[in-house]
mmCIF file of the N, C-alpha and C atoms, coordinates in Angstrom:
data_MODEL
# 
_entry.id   MODEL 
# 
loop_
_atom_site.group_PDB 
_atom_site.id 
_atom_site.type_symbol 
_atom_site.label_atom_id 
_atom_site.label_alt_id 
_atom_site.label_comp_id 
_atom_site.label_asym_id 
_atom_site.label_entity_id 
_atom_site.label_seq_id 
_atom_site.pdbx_PDB_ins_code 
_atom_site.Cartn_x 
_atom_site.Cartn_y 
_atom_site.Cartn_z 
_atom_site.occupancy 
_atom_site.B_iso_or_equiv 
_atom_site.pdbx_formal_charge 
_atom_site.auth_seq_id 
_atom_site.auth_comp_id 
_atom_site.auth_asym_id 
_atom_site.auth_atom_id 
_atom_site.pdbx_PDB_model_num 
ATOM 1   N N  . PHE A 1 1  ? -81.586  100.494 -101.634 1.00 0.00 ? 1  PHE A N  1 
ATOM 2   C CA . PHE A 1 1  ? -82.494  99.545  -101.260 1.00 0.00 ? 1  PHE A CA 1 
ATOM 3   C C  . PHE A 1 1  ? -81.734  98.102  -101.701 1.00 0.00 ? 1  PHE A C  1 
ATOM 4   N N  . ARG A 1 2  ? -82.096  97.079  -100.845 1.00 0.00 ? 2  ARG A N  1 
ATOM 5   C CA . ARG A 1 2  ? -81.769  95.810  -101.109 1.00 0.00 ? 2  ARG A CA 1 
ATOM 6   C C  . ARG A 1 2  ? -82.838  95.355  -102.148 1.00 0.00 ? 2  ARG A C  1 
ATOM 7   N N  . GLN A 1 3  ? -82.590  94.373  -102.798 1.00 0.00 ? 3  GLN A N  1 
ATOM 8   C CA . GLN A 1 3  ? -83.512  93.799  -103.893 1.00 0.00 ? 3  GLN A CA 1 
ATOM 9   C C  . GLN A 1 3  ? -84.848  93.385  -103.226 1.00 0.00 ? 3  GLN A C  1 
ATOM 10  N N  . ASP A 1 4  ? -84.699  92.697  -102.320 1.00 0.00 ? 4  ASP A N  1 
ATOM 11  C CA . ASP A 1 4  ? -85.976  92.113  -101.559 1.00 0.00 ? 4  ASP A CA 1 
ATOM 12  C C  . ASP A 1 4  ? -86.841  93.262  -100.953 1.00 0.00 ? 4  ASP A C  1 
ATOM 13  N N  . ALA A 1 5  ? -86.112  94.141  -100.351 1.00 0.00 ? 5  ALA A N  1 
ATOM 14  C CA . ALA A 1 5  ? -86.861  95.325  -99.620  1.00 0.00 ? 5  ALA A CA 1 
ATOM 15  C C  . ALA A 1 5  ? -87.481  96.279  -100.796 1.00 0.00 ? 5  ALA A C  1 
ATOM 16  N N  . ALA A 1 6  ? -86.518  96.545  -101.908 1.00 0.00 ? 6  ALA A N  1 
ATOM 17  C CA . ALA A 1 6  ? -87.046  97.380  -102.966 1.00 0.00 ? 6  ALA A CA 1 
ATOM 18  C C  . ALA A 1 6  ? -88.483  96.721  -103.524 1.00 0.00 ? 6  ALA A C  1 
ATOM 19  N N  . ARG A 1 7  ? -88.542  95.399  -103.741 1.00 0.00 ? 7  ARG A N  1 
ATOM 20  C CA . ARG A 1 7  ? -89.580  94.773  -104.387 1.00 0.00 ? 7  ARG A CA 1 
ATOM 21  C C  . ARG A 1 7  ? -90.889  94.781  -103.362 1.00 0.00 ? 7  ARG A C  1 
ATOM 22  N N  . SER A 1 8  ? -90.681  94.706  -102.149 1.00 0.00 ? 8  SER A N  1 
ATOM 23  C CA . SER A 1 8  ? -91.617  94.724  -101.161 1.00 0.00 ? 8  SER A CA 1 
ATOM 24  C C  . SER A 1 8  ? -92.177  96.206  -100.970 1.00 0.00 ? 8  SER A C  1 
ATOM 25  N N  . ILE A 1 9  ? -91.319  97.043  -100.913 1.00 0.00 ? 9  ILE A N  1 
ATOM 26  C CA . ILE A 1 9  ? -91.672  98.670  -100.785 1.00 0.00 ? 9  ILE A CA 1 
ATOM 27  C C  . ILE A 1 9  ? -92.335  99.197  -102.164 1.00 0.00 ? 9  ILE A C  1 
ATOM 28  N N  . PHE A 1 10 ? -91.681  98.972  -103.122 1.00 0.00 ? 10 PHE A N  1 
ATOM 29  C CA . PHE A 1 10 ? -92.109  99.731  -104.464 1.00 0.00 ? 10 PHE A CA 1 
ATOM 30  C C  . PHE A 1 10 ? -93.477  99.023  -104.942 1.00 0.00 ? 10 PHE A C  1 
ATOM 31  N N  . SER A 1 11 ? -93.692  97.737  -104.631 1.00 0.00 ? 11 SER A N  1 
ATOM 32  C CA . SER A 1 11 ? -94.871  97.121  -105.110 1.00 0.00 ? 11 SER A CA 1 
ATOM 33  C C  . SER A 1 11 ? -96.231  97.591  -104.167 1.00 0.00 ? 11 SER A C  1 
ATOM 34  N N  . ARG A 1 12 ? -95.900  98.183  -103.064 1.00 0.00 ? 12 ARG A N  1 
ATOM 35  C CA . ARG A 1 12 ? -97.049  98.693  -102.336 1.00 0.00 ? 12 ARG A CA 1 
ATOM 36  C C  . ARG A 1 12 ? -97.190  100.364 -102.545 1.00 0.00 ? 12 ARG A C  1 
ATOM 37  N N  . SER A 1 13 ? -96.283  100.979 -103.200 1.00 0.00 ? 13 SER A N  1 
ATOM 38  C CA . SER A 1 13 ? -96.425  102.365 -103.409 1.00 0.00 ? 13 SER A CA 1 
ATOM 39  C C  . SER A 1 13 ? -97.401  102.712 -104.407 1.00 0.00 ? 13 SER A C  1 
ATOM 40  N N  . LEU A 1 14 ? -98.096  103.721 -103.821 1.00 0.00 ? 14 LEU A N  1 
ATOM 41  C CA . LEU A 1 14 ? -99.423  104.125 -104.571 1.00 0.00 ? 14 LEU A CA 1 
ATOM 42  C C  . LEU A 1 14 ? -99.325  105.583 -105.121 1.00 0.00 ? 14 LEU A C  1 
ATOM 43  N N  . SER A 1 15 ? -98.294  106.388 -104.774 1.00 0.00 ? 15 SER A N  1 
ATOM 44  C CA . SER A 1 15 ? -98.054  107.796 -104.977 1.00 0.00 ? 15 SER A CA 1 
ATOM 45  C C  . SER A 1 15 ? -96.966  107.930 -106.213 1.00 0.00 ? 15 SER A C  1 
ATOM 46  N N  . ASN A 1 16 ? -97.212  108.885 -106.953 1.00 0.00 ? 16 ASN A N  1 
ATOM 47  C CA . ASN A 1 16 ? -96.241  109.405 -107.851 1.00 0.00 ? 16 ASN A CA 1 
ATOM 48  C C  . ASN A 1 16 ? -96.124  110.938 -107.966 1.00 0.00 ? 16 ASN A C  1 
ATOM 49  N N  . GLY A 1 17 ? -96.294  111.437 -106.917 1.00 0.00 ? 17 GLY A N  1 
ATOM 50  C CA . GLY A 1 17 ? -96.316  112.917 -106.822 1.00 0.00 ? 17 GLY A CA 1 
ATOM 51  C C  . GLY A 1 17 ? -95.125  113.374 -106.009 1.00 0.00 ? 17 GLY A C  1 
ATOM 52  N N  . TRP A 1 18 ? -95.254  114.513 -105.621 1.00 0.00 ? 18 TRP A N  1 
ATOM 53  C CA . TRP A 1 18 ? -94.300  115.249 -104.593 1.00 0.00 ? 18 TRP A CA 1 
ATOM 54  C C  . TRP A 1 18 ? -93.806  114.454 -103.365 1.00 0.00 ? 18 TRP A C  1 
ATOM 55  N N  . ALA A 1 19 ? -94.687  113.770 -102.885 1.00 0.00 ? 19 ALA A N  1 
ATOM 56  C CA . ALA A 1 19 ? -94.478  112.992 -101.467 1.00 0.00 ? 19 ALA A CA 1 
ATOM 57  C C  . ALA A 1 19 ? -94.163  111.556 -101.771 1.00 0.00 ? 19 ALA A C  1 
ATOM 58  N N  . PHE A 1 20 ? -93.791  111.187 -103.008 1.00 0.00 ? 20 PHE A N  1 
ATOM 59  C CA . PHE A 1 20 ? -93.620  109.735 -103.185 1.00 0.00 ? 20 PHE A CA 1 
ATOM 60  C C  . PHE A 1 20 ? -92.426  109.180 -102.419 1.00 0.00 ? 20 PHE A C  1 
ATOM 61  N N  . ASP A 1 21 ? -91.324  109.948 -102.098 1.00 0.00 ? 21 ASP A N  1 
ATOM 62  C CA . ASP A 1 21 ? -90.280  109.542 -101.028 1.00 0.00 ? 21 ASP A CA 1 
ATOM 63  C C  . ASP A 1 21 ? -90.814  109.334 -99.635  1.00 0.00 ? 21 ASP A C  1 
ATOM 64  N N  . ALA A 1 22 ? -91.544  110.248 -99.172  1.00 0.00 ? 22 ALA A N  1 
ATOM 65  C CA . ALA A 1 22 ? -92.297  110.116 -97.838  1.00 0.00 ? 22 ALA A CA 1 
ATOM 66  C C  . ALA A 1 22 ? -93.069  108.889 -97.777  1.00 0.00 ? 22 ALA A C  1 
ATOM 67  N N  . GLU A 1 23 ? -93.710  108.452 -98.930  1.00 0.00 ? 23 GLU A N  1 
ATOM 68  C CA . GLU A 1 23 ? -94.555  107.143 -98.892  1.00 0.00 ? 23 GLU A CA 1 
ATOM 69  C C  . GLU A 1 23 ? -93.549  105.990 -98.748  1.00 0.00 ? 23 GLU A C  1 
ATOM 70  N N  . LEU A 1 24 ? -92.657  106.124 -99.519  1.00 0.00 ? 24 LEU A N  1 
ATOM 71  C CA . LEU A 1 24 ? -91.582  104.983 -99.358  1.00 0.00 ? 24 LEU A CA 1 
ATOM 72  C C  . LEU A 1 24 ? -91.053  104.725 -98.069  1.00 0.00 ? 24 LEU A C  1 
ATOM 73  N N  . VAL A 1 25 ? -90.939  105.833 -97.379  1.00 0.00 ? 25 VAL A N  1 
ATOM 74  C CA . VAL A 1 25 ? -90.367  105.692 -95.941  1.00 0.00 ? 25 VAL A CA 1 
ATOM 75  C C  . VAL A 1 25 ? -91.477  105.063 -95.072  1.00 0.00 ? 25 VAL A C  1 
ATOM 76  N N  . VAL A 1 26 ? -92.659  105.559 -95.118  1.00 0.00 ? 26 VAL A N  1 
ATOM 77  C CA . VAL A 1 26 ? -93.766  104.884 -94.366  1.00 0.00 ? 26 VAL A CA 1 
ATOM 78  C C  . VAL A 1 26 ? -93.855  103.389 -94.679  1.00 0.00 ? 26 VAL A C  1 
ATOM 79  N N  . ILE A 1 27 ? -93.896  103.107 -95.979  1.00 0.00 ? 27 ILE A N  1 
ATOM 80  C CA . ILE A 1 27 ? -93.913  101.728 -96.199  1.00 0.00 ? 27 ILE A CA 1 
ATOM 81  C C  . ILE A 1 27 ? -92.851  100.858 -95.713  1.00 0.00 ? 27 ILE A C  1 
ATOM 82  N N  . ALA A 1 28 ? -91.685  101.517 -95.747  1.00 0.00 ? 28 ALA A N  1 
ATOM 83  C CA . ALA A 1 28 ? -90.499  100.693 -95.247  1.00 0.00 ? 28 ALA A CA 1 
ATOM 84  C C  . ALA A 1 28 ? -90.676  100.548 -93.781  1.00 0.00 ? 28 ALA A C  1 
ATOM 85  N N  . GLN A 1 29 ? -91.213  101.579 -93.060  1.00 0.00 ? 29 GLN A N  1 
ATOM 86  C CA . GLN A 1 29 ? -91.471  101.469 -91.673  1.00 0.00 ? 29 GLN A CA 1 
ATOM 87  C C  . GLN A 1 29 ? -92.557  100.467 -91.393  1.00 0.00 ? 29 GLN A C  1 
ATOM 88  N N  . VAL A 1 30 ? -93.514  100.350 -92.008  1.00 0.00 ? 30 VAL A N  1 
ATOM 89  C CA . VAL A 1 30 ? -94.652  99.394  -91.803  1.00 0.00 ? 30 VAL A CA 1 
ATOM 90  C C  . VAL A 1 30 ? -94.097  97.986  -92.093  1.00 0.00 ? 30 VAL A C  1 
ATOM 91  N N  . GLN A 1 31 ? -93.120  97.779  -92.934  1.00 0.00 ? 31 GLN A N  1 
ATOM 92  C CA . GLN A 1 31 ? -92.568  96.590  -93.412  1.00 0.00 ? 31 GLN A CA 1 
ATOM 93  C C  . GLN A 1 31 ? -91.519  96.238  -92.512  1.00 0.00 ? 31 GLN A C  1 
ATOM 94  N N  . ASN A 1 32 ? -91.100  97.023  -91.480  1.00 0.00 ? 32 ASN A N  1 
ATOM 95  C CA . ASN A 1 32 ? -90.124  96.802  -90.387  1.00 0.00 ? 32 ASN A CA 1 
ATOM 96  C C  . ASN A 1 32 ? -88.744  96.764  -91.174  1.00 0.00 ? 32 ASN A C  1 
ATOM 97  N N  . CYS A 1 33 ? -88.483  97.602  -92.259  1.00 0.00 ? 33 CYS A N  1 
ATOM 98  C CA . CYS A 1 33 ? -87.295  97.543  -92.945  1.00 0.00 ? 33 CYS A CA 1 
ATOM 99  C C  . CYS A 1 33 ? -86.328  98.506  -92.094  1.00 0.00 ? 33 CYS A C  1 
ATOM 100 N N  . LYS A 1 34 ? -85.044  98.155  -92.214  1.00 0.00 ? 34 LYS A N  1 
ATOM 101 C CA . LYS A 1 34 ? -84.016  98.952  -91.565  1.00 0.00 ? 34 LYS A CA 1 
ATOM 102 C C  . LYS A 1 34 ? -83.779  100.193 -92.401  1.00 0.00 ? 34 LYS A C  1 
ATOM 103 N N  . LEU A 1 35 ? -83.967  101.447 -91.894  1.00 0.00 ? 35 LEU A N  1 
ATOM 104 C CA . LEU A 1 35 ? -83.601  102.638 -92.628  1.00 0.00 ? 35 LEU A CA 1 
ATOM 105 C C  . LEU A 1 35 ? -82.432  103.290 -92.117  1.00 0.00 ? 35 LEU A C  1 
ATOM 106 N N  . ALA A 1 36 ? -81.688  104.150 -93.071  1.00 0.00 ? 36 ALA A N  1 
ATOM 107 C CA . ALA A 1 36 ? -80.620  104.950 -92.734  1.00 0.00 ? 36 ALA A CA 1 
ATOM 108 C C  . ALA A 1 36 ? -80.772  106.131 -93.390  1.00 0.00 ? 36 ALA A C  1 
ATOM 109 N N  . GLN A 1 37 ? -80.298  107.188 -92.699  1.00 0.00 ? 37 GLN A N  1 
ATOM 110 C CA . GLN A 1 37 ? -80.160  108.703 -93.466  1.00 0.00 ? 37 GLN A CA 1 
ATOM 111 C C  . GLN A 1 37 ? -78.670  108.642 -94.010  1.00 0.00 ? 37 GLN A C  1 
ATOM 112 N N  . VAL A 1 38 ? -78.742  109.071 -95.261  1.00 0.00 ? 38 VAL A N  1 
ATOM 113 C CA . VAL A 1 38 ? -77.342  109.375 -95.954  1.00 0.00 ? 38 VAL A CA 1 
ATOM 114 C C  . VAL A 1 38 ? -77.327  110.834 -96.386  1.00 0.00 ? 38 VAL A C  1 
ATOM 115 N N  . PRO A 1 39 ? -76.386  111.536 -96.414  1.00 0.00 ? 39 PRO A N  1 
ATOM 116 C CA . PRO A 1 39 ? -76.273  113.002 -96.907  1.00 0.00 ? 39 PRO A CA 1 
ATOM 117 C C  . PRO A 1 39 ? -76.283  112.997 -98.415  1.00 0.00 ? 39 PRO A C  1 
ATOM 118 N N  . VAL A 1 40 ? -76.715  113.956 -98.866  1.00 0.00 ? 40 VAL A N  1 
ATOM 119 C CA . VAL A 1 40 ? -76.768  114.168 -100.441 1.00 0.00 ? 40 VAL A CA 1 
ATOM 120 C C  . VAL A 1 40 ? -76.150  115.481 -100.660 1.00 0.00 ? 40 VAL A C  1 
ATOM 121 N N  . ALA A 1 41 ? -75.558  115.619 -101.896 1.00 0.00 ? 41 ALA A N  1 
ATOM 122 C CA . ALA A 1 41 ? -74.949  117.106 -102.339 1.00 0.00 ? 41 ALA A CA 1 
ATOM 123 C C  . ALA A 1 41 ? -76.101  117.692 -102.846 1.00 0.00 ? 41 ALA A C  1 
ATOM 124 N N  . TRP A 1 42 ? -76.571  118.981 -102.510 1.00 0.00 ? 42 TRP A N  1 
ATOM 125 C CA . TRP A 1 42 ? -77.421  119.785 -103.066 1.00 0.00 ? 42 TRP A CA 1 
ATOM 126 C C  . TRP A 1 42 ? -76.801  120.861 -103.897 1.00 0.00 ? 42 TRP A C  1 
ATOM 127 N N  . ARG A 1 43 ? -77.507  121.037 -105.116 1.00 0.00 ? 43 ARG A N  1 
ATOM 128 C CA . ARG A 1 43 ? -76.970  122.110 -106.086 1.00 0.00 ? 43 ARG A CA 1 
ATOM 129 C C  . ARG A 1 43 ? -78.028  122.941 -106.494 1.00 0.00 ? 43 ARG A C  1 
ATOM 130 N N  . HIS A 1 44 ? -78.181  124.126 -106.416 1.00 0.00 ? 44 HIS A N  1 
ATOM 131 C CA . HIS A 1 44 ? -79.208  124.873 -106.795 1.00 0.00 ? 44 HIS A CA 1 
ATOM 132 C C  . HIS A 1 44 ? -79.189  125.244 -108.406 1.00 0.00 ? 44 HIS A C  1 
ATOM 133 N N  . GLU A 1 45 ? -80.318  125.382 -108.854 1.00 0.00 ? 45 GLU A N  1 
ATOM 134 C CA . GLU A 1 45 ? -80.358  125.442 -110.291 1.00 0.00 ? 45 GLU A CA 1 
ATOM 135 C C  . GLU A 1 45 ? -81.275  126.723 -110.529 1.00 0.00 ? 45 GLU A C  1 
ATOM 136 N N  . ASP A 1 46 ? -80.775  127.810 -111.086 1.00 0.00 ? 46 ASP A N  1 
ATOM 137 C CA . ASP A 1 46 ? -81.612  129.013 -111.337 1.00 0.00 ? 46 ASP A CA 1 
ATOM 138 C C  . ASP A 1 46 ? -82.682  128.636 -112.307 1.00 0.00 ? 46 ASP A C  1 
ATOM 139 N N  . GLY A 1 47 ? -83.752  129.436 -112.451 1.00 0.00 ? 47 GLY A N  1 
ATOM 140 C CA . GLY A 1 47 ? -84.793  129.152 -113.237 1.00 0.00 ? 47 GLY A CA 1 
ATOM 141 C C  . GLY A 1 47 ? -85.660  127.965 -113.016 1.00 0.00 ? 47 GLY A C  1 
ATOM 142 N N  . SER A 1 48 ? -85.636  127.591 -111.846 1.00 0.00 ? 48 SER A N  1 
ATOM 143 C CA . SER A 1 48 ? -86.745  126.576 -111.269 1.00 0.00 ? 48 SER A CA 1 
ATOM 144 C C  . SER A 1 48 ? -88.168  126.800 -111.618 1.00 0.00 ? 48 SER A C  1 
ATOM 145 N N  . LYS A 1 49 ? -88.954  125.798 -112.159 1.00 0.00 ? 49 LYS A N  1 
ATOM 146 C CA . LYS A 1 49 ? -90.240  125.987 -112.577 1.00 0.00 ? 49 LYS A CA 1 
ATOM 147 C C  . LYS A 1 49 ? -91.143  125.594 -111.320 1.00 0.00 ? 49 LYS A C  1 
ATOM 148 N N  . VAL A 1 50 ? -90.597  125.233 -110.139 1.00 0.00 ? 50 VAL A N  1 
ATOM 149 C CA . VAL A 1 50 ? -91.498  124.881 -109.078 1.00 0.00 ? 50 VAL A CA 1 
ATOM 150 C C  . VAL A 1 50 ? -92.075  126.159 -108.355 1.00 0.00 ? 50 VAL A C  1 
ATOM 151 N N  . ARG A 1 51 ? -93.409  126.112 -108.189 1.00 0.00 ? 51 ARG A N  1 
ATOM 152 C CA . ARG A 1 51 ? -94.174  127.086 -107.580 1.00 0.00 ? 51 ARG A CA 1 
ATOM 153 C C  . ARG A 1 51 ? -94.359  126.621 -106.184 1.00 0.00 ? 51 ARG A C  1 
ATOM 154 N N  . ILE A 1 52 ? -93.792  127.397 -105.327 1.00 0.00 ? 52 ILE A N  1 
ATOM 155 C CA . ILE A 1 52 ? -93.690  126.859 -103.844 1.00 0.00 ? 52 ILE A CA 1 
ATOM 156 C C  . ILE A 1 52 ? -95.096  126.661 -103.137 1.00 0.00 ? 52 ILE A C  1 
ATOM 157 N N  . ALA A 1 53 ? -95.823  127.685 -103.354 1.00 0.00 ? 53 ALA A N  1 
ATOM 158 C CA . ALA A 1 53 ? -97.157  127.508 -102.787 1.00 0.00 ? 53 ALA A CA 1 
ATOM 159 C C  . ALA A 1 53 ? -98.021  126.440 -103.073 1.00 0.00 ? 53 ALA A C  1 
ATOM 160 N N  . SER A 1 54 ? -98.188  126.251 -104.514 1.00 0.00 ? 54 SER A N  1 
ATOM 161 C CA . SER A 1 54 ? -98.803  125.021 -104.937 1.00 0.00 ? 54 SER A CA 1 
ATOM 162 C C  . SER A 1 54 ? -98.261  123.774 -104.602 1.00 0.00 ? 54 SER A C  1 
ATOM 163 N N  . ALA A 1 55 ? -96.811  123.688 -104.628 1.00 0.00 ? 55 ALA A N  1 
ATOM 164 C CA . ALA A 1 55 ? -96.075  122.420 -104.296 1.00 0.00 ? 55 ALA A CA 1 
ATOM 165 C C  . ALA A 1 55 ? -96.453  122.122 -102.877 1.00 0.00 ? 55 ALA A C  1 
ATOM 166 N N  . VAL A 1 56 ? -96.352  123.115 -102.014 1.00 0.00 ? 56 VAL A N  1 
ATOM 167 C CA . VAL A 1 56 ? -96.631  122.784 -100.583 1.00 0.00 ? 56 VAL A CA 1 
ATOM 168 C C  . VAL A 1 56 ? -98.083  122.367 -100.449 1.00 0.00 ? 56 VAL A C  1 
ATOM 169 N N  . VAL A 1 57 ? -99.126  122.969 -100.994 1.00 0.00 ? 57 VAL A N  1 
ATOM 170 C CA . VAL A 1 57 ? -100.395 122.636 -100.721 1.00 0.00 ? 57 VAL A CA 1 
ATOM 171 C C  . VAL A 1 57 ? -100.549 121.164 -101.395 1.00 0.00 ? 57 VAL A C  1 
ATOM 172 N N  . ARG A 1 58 ? -100.001 120.927 -102.519 1.00 0.00 ? 58 ARG A N  1 
ATOM 173 C CA . ARG A 1 58 ? -100.152 119.479 -103.121 1.00 0.00 ? 58 ARG A CA 1 
ATOM 174 C C  . ARG A 1 58 ? -99.397  118.502 -102.366 1.00 0.00 ? 58 ARG A C  1 
ATOM 175 N N  . SER A 1 59 ? -98.191  118.759 -101.689 1.00 0.00 ? 59 SER A N  1 
ATOM 176 C CA . SER A 1 59 ? -97.562  117.696 -100.904 1.00 0.00 ? 59 SER A CA 1 
ATOM 177 C C  . SER A 1 59 ? -98.348  117.529 -99.622  1.00 0.00 ? 59 SER A C  1 
ATOM 178 N N  . LEU A 1 60 ? -99.028  118.475 -99.019  1.00 0.00 ? 60 LEU A N  1 
ATOM 179 C CA . LEU A 1 60 ? -99.675  118.315 -97.709  1.00 0.00 ? 60 LEU A CA 1 
ATOM 180 C C  . LEU A 1 60 ? -100.884 117.364 -98.086  1.00 0.00 ? 60 LEU A C  1 
ATOM 181 N N  . GLY A 1 61 ? -101.638 117.555 -99.312  1.00 0.00 ? 61 GLY A N  1 
ATOM 182 C CA . GLY A 1 61 ? -102.586 116.770 -99.619  1.00 0.00 ? 61 GLY A CA 1 
ATOM 183 C C  . GLY A 1 61 ? -102.113 115.308 -99.799  1.00 0.00 ? 61 GLY A C  1 
ATOM 184 N N  . GLU A 1 62 ? -100.988 115.228 -100.413 1.00 0.00 ? 62 GLU A N  1 
ATOM 185 C CA . GLU A 1 62 ? -100.386 113.818 -100.624 1.00 0.00 ? 62 GLU A CA 1 
ATOM 186 C C  . GLU A 1 62 ? -100.005 113.176 -99.262  1.00 0.00 ? 62 GLU A C  1 
ATOM 187 N N  . LEU A 1 63 ? -99.519  113.975 -98.345  1.00 0.00 ? 63 LEU A N  1 
ATOM 188 C CA . LEU A 1 63 ? -99.205  113.386 -97.110  1.00 0.00 ? 63 LEU A CA 1 
ATOM 189 C C  . LEU A 1 63 ? -100.364 112.945 -96.176  1.00 0.00 ? 63 LEU A C  1 
ATOM 190 N N  . GLY A 1 64 ? -101.440 113.676 -96.416  1.00 0.00 ? 64 GLY A N  1 
ATOM 191 C CA . GLY A 1 64 ? -102.689 113.260 -95.793  1.00 0.00 ? 64 GLY A CA 1 
ATOM 192 C C  . GLY A 1 64 ? -103.187 111.830 -96.550  1.00 0.00 ? 64 GLY A C  1 
ATOM 193 N N  . VAL A 1 65 ? -103.050 111.786 -97.681  1.00 0.00 ? 65 VAL A N  1 
ATOM 194 C CA . VAL A 1 65 ? -103.522 110.637 -98.382  1.00 0.00 ? 65 VAL A CA 1 
ATOM 195 C C  . VAL A 1 65 ? -102.695 109.374 -97.875  1.00 0.00 ? 65 VAL A C  1 
ATOM 196 N N  . ILE A 1 66 ? -101.340 109.474 -97.792  1.00 0.00 ? 66 ILE A N  1 
ATOM 197 C CA . ILE A 1 66 ? -100.415 108.530 -97.257  1.00 0.00 ? 66 ILE A CA 1 
ATOM 198 C C  . ILE A 1 66 ? -100.803 108.111 -95.898  1.00 0.00 ? 66 ILE A C  1 
ATOM 199 N N  . ALA A 1 67 ? -101.005 109.118 -95.012  1.00 0.00 ? 67 ALA A N  1 
ATOM 200 C CA . ALA A 1 67 ? -101.554 108.886 -93.576  1.00 0.00 ? 67 ALA A CA 1 
ATOM 201 C C  . ALA A 1 67 ? -102.804 108.005 -93.653  1.00 0.00 ? 67 ALA A C  1 
ATOM 202 N N  . TRP A 1 68 ? -103.834 108.242 -94.504  1.00 0.00 ? 68 TRP A N  1 
ATOM 203 C CA . TRP A 1 68 ? -105.086 107.705 -94.582  1.00 0.00 ? 68 TRP A CA 1 
ATOM 204 C C  . TRP A 1 68 ? -104.691 106.233 -94.885  1.00 0.00 ? 68 TRP A C  1 
ATOM 205 N N  . ASN A 1 69 ? -103.918 106.136 -96.089  1.00 0.00 ? 69 ASN A N  1 
ATOM 206 C CA . ASN A 1 69 ? -103.581 104.643 -96.437  1.00 0.00 ? 69 ASN A CA 1 
ATOM 207 C C  . ASN A 1 69 ? -102.974 103.822 -95.429  1.00 0.00 ? 69 ASN A C  1 
ATOM 208 N N  . ARG A 1 70 ? -102.184 104.503 -94.717  1.00 0.00 ? 70 ARG A N  1 
ATOM 209 C CA . ARG A 1 70 ? -101.420 103.640 -93.557  1.00 0.00 ? 70 ARG A CA 1 
ATOM 210 C C  . ARG A 1 70 ? -102.444 103.328 -92.603  1.00 0.00 ? 70 ARG A C  1 
ATOM 211 N N  . LEU A 1 71 ? -103.387 104.152 -92.178  1.00 0.00 ? 71 LEU A N  1 
ATOM 212 C CA . LEU A 1 71 ? -104.633 103.887 -91.199  1.00 0.00 ? 71 LEU A CA 1 
ATOM 213 C C  . LEU A 1 71 ? -105.296 102.803 -91.737  1.00 0.00 ? 71 LEU A C  1 
ATOM 214 N N  . ARG A 1 72 ? -105.608 102.766 -93.065  1.00 0.00 ? 72 ARG A N  1 
ATOM 215 C CA . ARG A 1 72 ? -106.471 101.582 -93.789  1.00 0.00 ? 72 ARG A CA 1 
ATOM 216 C C  . ARG A 1 72 ? -105.625 100.304 -93.822  1.00 0.00 ? 72 ARG A C  1 
ATOM 217 N N  . GLY A 1 73 ? -104.417 100.261 -93.590  1.00 0.00 ? 73 GLY A N  1 
ATOM 218 C CA . GLY A 1 73 ? -103.631 99.062  -93.894  1.00 0.00 ? 73 GLY A CA 1 
ATOM 219 C C  . GLY A 1 73 ? -103.138 98.786  -95.193  1.00 0.00 ? 73 GLY A C  1 
ATOM 220 N N  . LYS A 1 74 ? -103.032 99.737  -96.024  1.00 0.00 ? 74 LYS A N  1 
ATOM 221 C CA . LYS A 1 74 ? -102.803 99.598  -97.516  1.00 0.00 ? 74 LYS A CA 1 
ATOM 222 C C  . LYS A 1 74 ? -101.293 99.208  -97.658  1.00 0.00 ? 74 LYS A C  1 
ATOM 223 N N  . TYR A 1 75 ? -100.673 99.443  -96.750  1.00 0.00 ? 75 TYR A N  1 
ATOM 224 C CA . TYR A 1 75 ? -99.126  99.367  -96.904  1.00 0.00 ? 75 TYR A CA 1 
ATOM 225 C C  . TYR A 1 75 ? -98.509  98.041  -96.227  1.00 0.00 ? 75 TYR A C  1 
ATOM 226 N N  . ARG A 1 76 ? -99.413  97.183  -95.777  1.00 0.00 ? 76 ARG A N  1 
ATOM 227 C CA . ARG A 1 76 ? -99.086  96.026  -95.142  1.00 0.00 ? 76 ARG A CA 1 
ATOM 228 C C  . ARG A 1 76 ? -98.627  94.858  -96.206  1.00 0.00 ? 76 ARG A C  1 
# 
C-alpha cells in the first residue's frame, strides 16, 4: 500500500475476521485505488487449528456483511 491509500482504506475497514482482506479489496475498489495481484509463497503447517466448516460459514457471513456495507455506502 502507498501511505495515502493505506490511510484511506484502513480508516474505513470495519472487519477484523477471516474476510478482512476481502473487505480491504472492496474498499480499495470503491476508492478507485489501483490494485495488483502478486504471488505469495505458501507453506503448509501440520497441526493447524482451523476448522474448515466453521471458518467457511463465518467467512460467508462476513462477506455478506461486507456486501451490505458496500450497498449502504459505508466504504465511501
